N, CA, C and O atoms as a GROMACS GRO file, in nm:
protein
  268
    1UNK      N    1   2.280  -3.827   3.653
    1UNK     CA    2   2.387  -3.791   3.581
    1UNK      C    3   2.309  -3.900   3.496
    1UNK      O    4   2.258  -4.000   3.548
    2UNK      N    5   2.304  -3.871   3.356
    2UNK     CA    6   2.268  -4.007   3.288
    2UNK      C    7   2.400  -3.960   3.127
    2UNK      O    8   2.424  -3.869   3.048
    3UNK      N    9   2.446  -4.097   3.164
    3UNK     CA   10   2.551  -4.154   3.052
    3UNK      C   11   2.526  -4.050   2.922
    3UNK      O   12   2.432  -3.984   2.880
    4UNK      N   13   2.654  -4.073   2.887
    4UNK     CA   14   2.661  -4.014   2.716
    4UNK      C   15   2.604  -4.120   2.622
    4UNK      O   16   2.527  -4.114   2.525
    5UNK      N   17   2.684  -4.239   2.698
    5UNK     CA   18   2.653  -4.377   2.594
    5UNK      C   19   2.489  -4.365   2.505
    5UNK      O   20   2.371  -4.359   2.540
    6UNK      N   21   2.566  -4.367   2.373
    6UNK     CA   22   2.498  -4.394   2.225
    6UNK      C   23   2.429  -4.536   2.161
    6UNK      O   24   2.483  -4.627   2.097
    7UNK      N   25   2.344  -4.526   2.187
    7UNK     CA   26   2.289  -4.683   2.193
    7UNK      C   27   2.228  -4.679   2.034
    7UNK      O   28   2.176  -4.580   1.981
    8UNK      N   29   2.250  -4.820   1.971
    8UNK     CA   30   2.170  -4.912   1.827
    8UNK      C   31   2.141  -5.015   1.852
    8UNK      O   32   2.198  -5.091   1.930
    9UNK      N   33   2.030  -5.035   1.776
    9UNK     CA   34   1.929  -5.202   1.734
    9UNK      C   35   1.933  -5.208   1.641
    9UNK      O   36   1.844  -5.155   1.575
   10UNK      N   37   2.061  -5.291   1.566
   10UNK     CA   38   2.060  -5.335   1.465
   10UNK      C   39   1.925  -5.445   1.399
   10UNK      O   40   1.884  -5.456   1.284
   11UNK      N   41   1.886  -5.506   1.511
   11UNK     CA   42   1.754  -5.557   1.465
   11UNK      C   43   1.623  -5.458   1.430
   11UNK      O   44   1.542  -5.521   1.361
   12UNK      N   45   1.575  -5.307   1.459
   12UNK     CA   46   1.513  -5.270   1.393
   12UNK      C   47   1.512  -5.180   1.344
   12UNK      O   48   1.424  -5.136   1.269
   13UNK      N   49   1.693  -5.091   1.402
   13UNK     CA   50   1.738  -4.984   1.366
   13UNK      C   51   1.698  -4.816   1.436
   13UNK      O   52   1.710  -4.698   1.405
   14UNK      N   53   1.648  -4.892   1.536
   14UNK     CA   54   1.578  -4.767   1.673
   14UNK      C   55   1.732  -4.700   1.739
   14UNK      O   56   1.813  -4.773   1.795
   15UNK      N   57   1.752  -4.547   1.719
   15UNK     CA   58   1.824  -4.508   1.728
   15UNK      C   59   1.842  -4.451   1.868
   15UNK      O   60   1.950  -4.456   1.926
   16UNK      N   61   1.690  -4.374   1.940
   16UNK     CA   62   1.648  -4.246   2.007
   16UNK      C   63   1.601  -4.377   2.146
   16UNK      O   64   1.653  -4.335   2.249
   17UNK      N   65   1.526  -4.510   2.175
   17UNK     CA   66   1.428  -4.516   2.276
   17UNK      C   67   1.488  -4.703   2.277
   17UNK      O   68   1.473  -4.799   2.200
   18UNK      N   69   1.552  -4.681   2.400
   18UNK     CA   70   1.601  -4.799   2.488
   18UNK      C   71   1.542  -4.756   2.657
   18UNK      O   72   1.471  -4.664   2.699
   19UNK      N   73   1.610  -4.869   2.720
   19UNK     CA   74   1.543  -4.912   2.841
   19UNK      C   75   1.705  -4.985   2.912
   19UNK      O   76   1.748  -5.095   2.879
   20UNK      N   77   1.753  -4.919   2.984
   20UNK     CA   78   1.884  -4.917   3.038
   20UNK      C   79   1.809  -4.900   3.185
   20UNK      O   80   1.723  -4.825   3.229
   21UNK      N   81   1.938  -5.083   3.269
   21UNK     CA   82   1.946  -5.015   3.415
   21UNK      C   83   2.073  -5.052   3.356
   21UNK      O   84   2.136  -5.105   3.264
   22UNK      N   85   2.068  -4.962   3.515
   22UNK     CA   86   2.275  -4.908   3.544
   22UNK      C   87   2.247  -4.919   3.704
   22UNK      O   88   2.141  -4.948   3.760
   23UNK      N   89   2.329  -4.898   3.741
   23UNK     CA   90   2.374  -4.957   3.928
   23UNK      C   91   2.477  -4.810   3.934
   23UNK      O   92   2.557  -4.776   3.848
   24UNK      N   93   2.439  -4.727   4.088
   24UNK     CA   94   2.522  -4.634   4.024
   24UNK      C   95   2.512  -4.641   4.138
   24UNK      O   96   2.411  -4.679   4.198
   25UNK      N   97   2.641  -4.597   4.198
   25UNK     CA   98   2.672  -4.595   4.343
   25UNK      C   99   2.779  -4.443   4.375
   25UNK      O  100   2.896  -4.430   4.341
   26UNK      N  101   2.698  -4.351   4.444
   26UNK     CA  102   2.770  -4.230   4.432
   26UNK      C  103   2.699  -4.140   4.586
   26UNK      O  104   2.603  -4.154   4.663
   27UNK      N  105   2.819  -4.043   4.567
   27UNK     CA  106   2.828  -3.973   4.765
   27UNK      C  107   2.799  -3.829   4.700
   27UNK      O  108   2.866  -3.760   4.623
   28UNK      N  109   2.674  -3.809   4.759
   28UNK     CA  110   2.681  -3.666   4.779
   28UNK      C  111   2.614  -3.593   4.923
   28UNK      O  112   2.533  -3.623   5.010
   29UNK      N  113   2.700  -3.481   4.887
   29UNK     CA  114   2.633  -3.340   5.056
   29UNK      C  115   2.514  -3.265   5.030
   29UNK      O  116   2.506  -3.152   4.980
   30UNK      N  117   2.373  -3.383   5.093
   30UNK     CA  118   2.325  -3.290   5.087
   30UNK      C  119   2.294  -3.230   5.235
   30UNK      O  120   2.334  -3.292   5.333
   31UNK      N  121   2.220  -3.102   5.250
   31UNK     CA  122   2.166  -3.004   5.289
   31UNK      C  123   2.027  -2.933   5.292
   31UNK      O  124   1.944  -2.890   5.213
   32UNK      N  125   2.049  -2.945   5.440
   32UNK     CA  126   1.878  -2.951   5.530
   32UNK      C  127   1.879  -2.786   5.512
   32UNK      O  128   1.991  -2.736   5.520
   33UNK      N  129   1.778  -2.702   5.491
   33UNK     CA  130   1.808  -2.567   5.464
   33UNK      C  131   1.665  -2.564   5.623
   33UNK      O  132   1.601  -2.669   5.623
   34UNK      N  133   1.639  -2.505   5.691
   34UNK     CA  134   1.609  -2.474   5.826
   34UNK      C  135   1.441  -2.536   5.837
   34UNK      O  136   1.392  -2.606   5.926
   35UNK      N  137   1.369  -2.472   5.691
   35UNK     CA  138   1.262  -2.571   5.686
   35UNK      C  139   1.210  -2.679   5.582
   35UNK      O  140   1.116  -2.698   5.504
   36UNK      N  141   1.356  -2.755   5.637
   36UNK     CA  142   1.334  -2.916   5.612
   36UNK      C  143   1.333  -2.930   5.467
   36UNK      O  144   1.251  -3.013   5.429
   37UNK      N  145   1.418  -2.857   5.351
   37UNK     CA  146   1.394  -2.876   5.235
   37UNK      C  147   1.544  -2.955   5.202
   37UNK      O  148   1.642  -2.936   5.273
   38UNK      N  149   1.545  -3.014   5.122
   38UNK     CA  150   1.661  -3.163   5.076
   38UNK      C  151   1.709  -3.074   5.008
   38UNK      O  152   1.633  -3.044   4.916
   39UNK      N  153   1.866  -2.974   5.012
   39UNK     CA  154   1.894  -2.941   4.834
   39UNK      C  155   2.057  -3.009   4.857
   39UNK      O  156   2.121  -3.004   4.962
   40UNK      N  157   2.101  -3.074   4.726
   40UNK     CA  158   2.198  -3.189   4.703
   40UNK      C  159   2.337  -3.080   4.650
   40UNK      O  160   2.383  -3.077   4.536
   41UNK      N  161   2.367  -3.026   4.728
   41UNK     CA  162   2.551  -2.903   4.667
   41UNK      C  163   2.613  -3.013   4.546
   41UNK      O  164   2.635  -2.983   4.428
   42UNK      N  165   2.632  -3.135   4.604
   42UNK     CA  166   2.773  -3.169   4.565
   42UNK      C  167   2.698  -3.347   4.555
   42UNK      O  168   2.639  -3.422   4.633
   43UNK      N  169   2.759  -3.354   4.369
   43UNK     CA  170   2.704  -3.530   4.352
   43UNK      C  171   2.870  -3.564   4.399
   43UNK      O  172   2.949  -3.476   4.432
   44UNK      N  173   2.898  -3.701   4.394
   44UNK     CA  174   3.034  -3.744   4.377
   44UNK      C  175   3.032  -3.883   4.267
   44UNK      O  176   3.005  -3.978   4.341
   45UNK      N  177   3.049  -3.939   4.112
   45UNK     CA  178   3.003  -4.049   4.118
   45UNK      C  179   3.086  -4.118   4.107
   45UNK      O  180   3.171  -4.115   4.018
   46UNK      N  181   3.074  -4.223   4.233
   46UNK     CA  182   3.191  -4.390   4.280
   46UNK      C  183   3.194  -4.486   4.179
   46UNK      O  184   3.297  -4.550   4.158
   47UNK      N  185   3.132  -4.497   4.140
   47UNK     CA  186   3.110  -4.649   4.031
   47UNK      C  187   2.905  -4.651   3.958
   47UNK      O  188   2.787  -4.640   3.992
   48UNK      N  189   2.987  -4.671   3.854
   48UNK     CA  190   2.863  -4.730   3.762
   48UNK      C  191   2.813  -4.771   3.660
   48UNK      O  192   2.766  -4.697   3.574
   49UNK      N  193   2.815  -4.939   3.651
   49UNK     CA  194   2.792  -5.016   3.553
   49UNK      C  195   2.658  -4.988   3.437
   49UNK      O  196   2.589  -4.886   3.430
   50UNK      N  197   2.650  -5.079   3.375
   50UNK     CA  198   2.512  -5.046   3.250
   50UNK      C  199   2.568  -5.240   3.275
   50UNK      O  200   2.658  -5.322   3.259
   51UNK      N  201   2.390  -5.208   3.339
   51UNK     CA  202   2.376  -5.403   3.318
   51UNK      C  203   2.249  -5.482   3.232
   51UNK      O  204   2.221  -5.601   3.233
   52UNK      N  205   2.184  -5.371   3.158
   52UNK     CA  206   2.148  -5.444   2.986
   52UNK      C  207   2.088  -5.294   2.966
   52UNK      O  208   2.064  -5.190   3.027
   53UNK      N  209   2.082  -5.355   2.842
   53UNK     CA  210   2.021  -5.249   2.739
   53UNK      C  211   1.944  -5.325   2.675
   53UNK      O  212   1.987  -5.434   2.637
   54UNK      N  213   1.773  -5.276   2.639
   54UNK     CA  214   1.676  -5.296   2.571
   54UNK      C  215   1.620  -5.239   2.462
   54UNK      O  216   1.548  -5.153   2.513
   55UNK      N  217   1.607  -5.231   2.344
   55UNK     CA  218   1.536  -5.246   2.245
   55UNK      C  219   1.412  -5.196   2.323
   55UNK      O  220   1.360  -5.261   2.413
   56UNK      N  221   1.365  -5.060   2.276
   56UNK     CA  222   1.206  -4.980   2.316
   56UNK      C  223   1.116  -5.015   2.238
   56UNK      O  224   1.005  -5.027   2.289
   57UNK      N  225   1.131  -5.044   2.090
   57UNK     CA  226   1.082  -5.085   1.936
   57UNK      C  227   1.068  -5.219   1.933
   57UNK      O  228   0.970  -5.284   1.896
   58UNK      N  229   1.152  -5.251   1.967
   58UNK     CA  230   1.116  -5.383   1.967
   58UNK      C  231   1.225  -5.503   2.052
   58UNK      O  232   1.331  -5.557   2.022
   59UNK      N  233   1.139  -5.507   2.163
   59UNK     CA  234   1.206  -5.577   2.260
   59UNK      C  235   1.330  -5.652   2.311
   59UNK      O  236   1.351  -5.714   2.415
   60UNK      N  237   1.417  -5.622   2.187
   60UNK     CA  238   1.543  -5.679   2.179
   60UNK      C  239   1.673  -5.675   2.231
   60UNK      O  240   1.745  -5.594   2.173
   61UNK      N  241   1.721  -5.734   2.317
   61UNK     CA  242   1.868  -5.716   2.384
   61UNK      C  243   2.007  -5.751   2.372
   61UNK      O  244   2.124  -5.732   2.406
   62UNK      N  245   1.894  -5.833   2.280
   62UNK     CA  246   2.054  -5.901   2.199
   62UNK      C  247   2.153  -5.843   2.043
   62UNK      O  248   2.259  -5.871   1.986
   63UNK      N  249   2.001  -5.717   2.022
   63UNK     CA  250   2.118  -5.669   1.875
   63UNK      C  251   2.162  -5.499   1.905
   63UNK      O  252   2.187  -5.388   1.856
   64UNK      N  253   2.148  -5.589   2.034
   64UNK     CA  254   2.128  -5.412   2.044
   64UNK      C  255   2.300  -5.347   2.085
   64UNK      O  256   2.368  -5.422   2.156
   65UNK      N  257   2.362  -5.216   2.043
   65UNK     CA  258   2.500  -5.182   2.003
   65UNK      C  259   2.553  -5.053   2.025
   65UNK      O  260   2.502  -4.948   1.984
   66UNK      N  261   2.704  -5.068   2.119
   66UNK     CA  262   2.697  -4.962   2.114
   66UNK      C  263   2.786  -4.865   2.008
   66UNK      O  264   2.899  -4.886   1.964
   67UNK      N  265   2.699  -4.758   1.983
   67UNK     CA  266   2.728  -4.655   1.883
   67UNK      C  267   2.839  -4.504   1.874
   67UNK      O  268   2.842  -4.435   1.772
   0.00000   0.00000   0.00000
């Protein structure tokens, strides 16, 4: 469940590569087959917080803005 947020680094112009640290809390329905394989059939996002975003090119975290 990746966030659809877009970012831009105003220091170097990067629009495509960022390190994003997120905290997620989800509720999932786990279904184990008779063979023991796990299938996640339902997932509900309860909480999601972006903790930090840093540019992968210049490593700046101060110059990254939401686009």
